[in-house]
N, C-alpha and C positions, 0 to 999 in steps of 0.2 A: 080752347086753342083752335085756331082756324088754319094758320099757316106756319110752317117751319122752313126757314131759308138756310141752305148750305151754300157756302162760297168756296169755290175751288180755285186755287192759283196754279197756273201751269208753270213749266220749267222756265219759260221766258218772262214770268212775272205778271202776265196778263190775267185778268179775271174772266172766268167762263161761267155762263149760266146753264144749268142742266135741270131737267124735270124728272121727278121720281114719284112713284105712288107708294104710300106707306099704309099698311093694313094691320089690324090687330095690335094697336099700340095701347099700352096700359100705363097709367100714372098712379103713383102712390105717395103717401106722406111718410113712409117708413124709411129705413136705411137705404142709402144710395151707394152705388159703386162710383168711386171717384176716377178721374182720368189717370191719376198716378197709379192706382191699384190696377187699372186695366193695362197700362203700359208694362207694369211689372209682370203680369201674367202672360201677356202675349209676345213681348219682345225677347224673351229669354232664348227662344230657339229660332226666331225668325231672322232671315237674312234679306237685306234689301240692297238695291243698286241705284245710284243716282248719278248721271241720268241713265235711264233705261227706256228706250234704245240708246246705245252708246255710239258716238261718232269717233272721237279721237281718244277719249279717256272717260273713266267712270270711277266711282268710289263704292266699295262694298261696305255696308254698315251692318253691324251685329252687336249684341250685348253679351257680356260674359258675367257670370256670378262671382268669378274669382280670377286671379292672375294665373294665366296658363299659356302654354305654347300650342298654337293651332297651325294647321296646314290649310292654305287656300289652294284648291285644285280646280282648274277649269278644263272641261271636256268638250270636244266638238260633238257633232251629231252622230259620229261613228263610234264614240266612246273613247277616242284617243286623247290623252292628256296633252293639252296645248299650252298650259301655264301651271306652274307650281311655285309656291312661295311659303316660307315658314315665317310666322308672325308671333311675336310675344304680346298676347292680348292682356289688357288690364281689366280689373273688375269694373264693370259699368259699360258704357258705350265705346265701341271701337270702330275704326275706319281703316280700310286698306285701299290705297290708290292703285289703279291699274291703267296701263296705257294700251292702246290698240295694237301698236307695233305690227306684227305680221298676221294678226287675226283678220281673216277675210269676212265679208258680209255673211251673216247667218245667225243661227240660234246656238247658244252655248249653255252648258249646265255648270253652275258654280257650286262647289261644296266646300264647306268649312269642316274640317275633320279635327275632332277633339276627343281626347280620352275621357273627358269629364262631362261633356254636354253633347247632346245630339241636336245638330242644327238642320233645319229644313233646307233642301237644295233650292237654288235660285236659277231661274231661266233668264239669261242675259241675251238680248238681241243686239247684234252689231250691224249698223247700217253701212 
């Protein structure tokens, strides 16, 4: 193998070429990790926002192992709660739509609080 090509699509749908250097790559003919296995392992506690940075609205995406009630709390840089919402999450992928409303430009921390799962905090940038 000489070349590996990665194609990235931006939020507006245009393709962008990037260059990266990969070292210490090993290939084998044994068992492989499938994309589905990888998604199950890594998305359980991850939280993502699209688009991020946010202009007028964004969607918070997370996965839950079971049906549960969670809290979405957004903090400003001083630690003050600026948004709070209770959500009934379903098993699998979930999405919470948020509007900019009175959020000024800056960095915010989004946390999904659950009694059953520990989610990683998310940094949300508001333009």
